[in-house]
N, C-alpha and C positions, 0 to 999 in steps of 0.2 A: 504493500499499499504506500501511498505517497503522503508527504507532508506539504500542504499548500501554505505558502507564506504570502499573506494578503496585505498589501500596503495601501493605506487610505490616501486620499488627495488633500488638496489645500482646505484648511478650515475644518477638517473632519477628524474622526476618531476611528479606532478599530471596530467599534460597533457597526459602522457602515456595512461591514461584511457579514453581519450576524446571521442573515438568512442564507446566504450562500454557504457559510460555514456549517450551518445545520444540515444542509443538503449533502455536503461533502462527508460530514461525520457519519451521516445515515448510511453511507456507502463504505464505511470502515476506514476513512482517511483521517489523518491528523491535520489540524489547522492552527496556524500562528497568525494573529492579526493584532499586532501591538498598537497602542496609542503612541504616536511619534511625539517628540518634545514640542511643546507649545509655550507661548508667552515667555520665550527666551530669545532676546534680541541678538544674542551672540551665537546661536546655533547655526551650524553650517550643514551643507548637504552631507558631508562625511559624518556628522553627528547623528543624522537620521539613519544612515546606513549602519552606524555603530549600534543604534537602538534595536534595529531589526536583527542584526547578527546576534546580539546578546539574547534576544527573545527566542531565537531558533535554537541556540545551545548546541547540543550534539546530535540533533535530529538529522536524518538522511533522507534520500529520495525526494529531493526538494523541487517544487515548482513555484517559482517566484512570480507574482502578479502585482503590477502597479496600476492603480486607478488614477487617471488625470495627472495631477502634479506628481503623484507617485511614480510616474514614468521617469522622473529625474533620479529617484532613489533606487528603483528596482535594479537597474543594471549595476549600480555600485555594489549591491548585495550579491548579484550573480557573478560579479568578478572576484568576490572574496570567498564564496562558498561553492562547493561542487553542486551544481544544479542540473536537473534533467530538462528543464525548460524555463524560458524567460517570457513573460506575457505582459503586453501592454493592453490594458482595458480602458478604451477611450482615453489613451494616455499621451502625454507630451513625450516626444522622442527627442532626447538631447543630441547635440553634436559636440564633439570635443572642443573644450575651451569656451563653450557658449554658456552664458549666464541665463537663468530662467527669465530675468528681466528682458534680455535681448531676444529670447525665443519668439516673442509676439511679433516684432518687427522683422526678424529674419525669415520667418515663415509667411509674411504678409497676412497674418491672421485677421486683422481689422478689415482689410478689403474683402476677405472671404465672408466675414460676418455681415458686412454691409450689402454684399450681393445677395446672400441667402435671405436676409431680412426683407429686401425688396421683393423677393419671391413669395415669402410666407406672411406678409402683412406685418412685419415687425416682431414676430415671435422669437426668432433667433436673436440673441444678444438683449433680450428684454430685461429691464431692471427688476422685474418681479421674478424672485427665484422660483415661484410656483409655476410660472409660465415657462421659464428658461431651463430650469434644472429638474423640477419635480412634476412636470405635467402629466406623466404617466405613472406616478407613484400614488397609492392611496393617501388621501389627505391627512389622516391621522398619523400615518407612518412618516409623511413628509414633515409634518409639524414636529414630530419627535426628533427627526434628523436636524431640523433647523435649531432645536433647543440645545443640541450638543455642539454647536459651532464654536471653534476655538481659533486662537491667533497662531496659526501655522500655515505656511512656513515663516520664518523670520525675514526681515529686510536683508540681513546679512546673507542668508541662504539665497535669496533672490538675486543677489549681486555677486554670487560666488561662481567663478568659471567651472563648468563641469569638468571634473579632474581626470578622466580617463582619455587615453589617446584614440580609443575606438570603442565601440560596443563590444561586450563580451562575446567570445566566439563559442556560443552555445545555441541550441535550437531556440528560435525566437518566433513568436506568434503575436498577432494583433487582433483584438476584438473591437470591431467598429460598430457603433450604434447608428442605425440608419435614421433615427428620429432625434438625434442629438441637436439641441438648440444652443449649445455652448460651443462645441467643436463641430462646425458644419460638415456633414459626411463627405461631400466632394473634396473639401479642403483636406480632410483626414486621409482620404484615399490617396491623394497626391503625396502627403507626408510619408505615408507608409511605403510607397513605391520608392520615393526619392531617398529616404533615410534608412530604411530597412531592406529595400530591394525584394520585397515580398508582396503578396496579395493578402489583404485583410480577410478575416472571417467576419461575416456580418450578422447582426442580430437586430430584430425590429424592437427598438427600445430607445428611450432618451438617455441623457448623460448618466443618470444614477441607475444604471442597469442592475446593479447588485440589489437594489431595493424594489425595482419594478419587475425584473424578470430573474429572480434568483435561481429557480430551478434550471431554467434554460442556460444561464451562465455557468452554473455549476457543471452541467452536462458538457459544456464546451471545454471547461478546465479539466474535467476527468478525461476527456478524449485527448487533450494534449499530454496528460500524464501517461497515457497508454502509448504515446509516441506515434 
């Protein structure tokens, strides 16, 4: 059986993955989904990776998945531990030496949002998180998620160059959400091809897929674990 190492995104906590974790454990797998450091202005990307590595301990048969901003942390973990697979879930794909702050301009993200918003009537990039992030999540669950919001990552982490010279040489997959109103699907398809050189696996879901489609996402992760 595998150990799934699930890394949350910006402003979030390990709880984000709790429904997916339950599905994976029901099939006999182990799950590690730590809360990464928050409210720490000095925390760096490497500190987030340190926290994940410490939570993993001596577990083996690892599948590491990073959601959204967790895409900057997950490869650092996969570079330090022997992993069977690295997975980006609606994730930011870092380039060597790129800061998270620079990622937005480097990828021309804002143009992509503006173009998609023109097509969907302003839903993409909407200031209302229930429209942009949680539109397909049950309202009570979305409200619970919002109540757990934290100050993560730090400004220091956002300004820190991504430290690796290349992405880890491990089997790598990408789960793309076709109803994502934060990372427009066409934009992310281009990023996956340009930065990973692969074709994404797609799921009909918004950005917070672990809350809206936990069983379907867990099934995809289990498939990756089987290779």
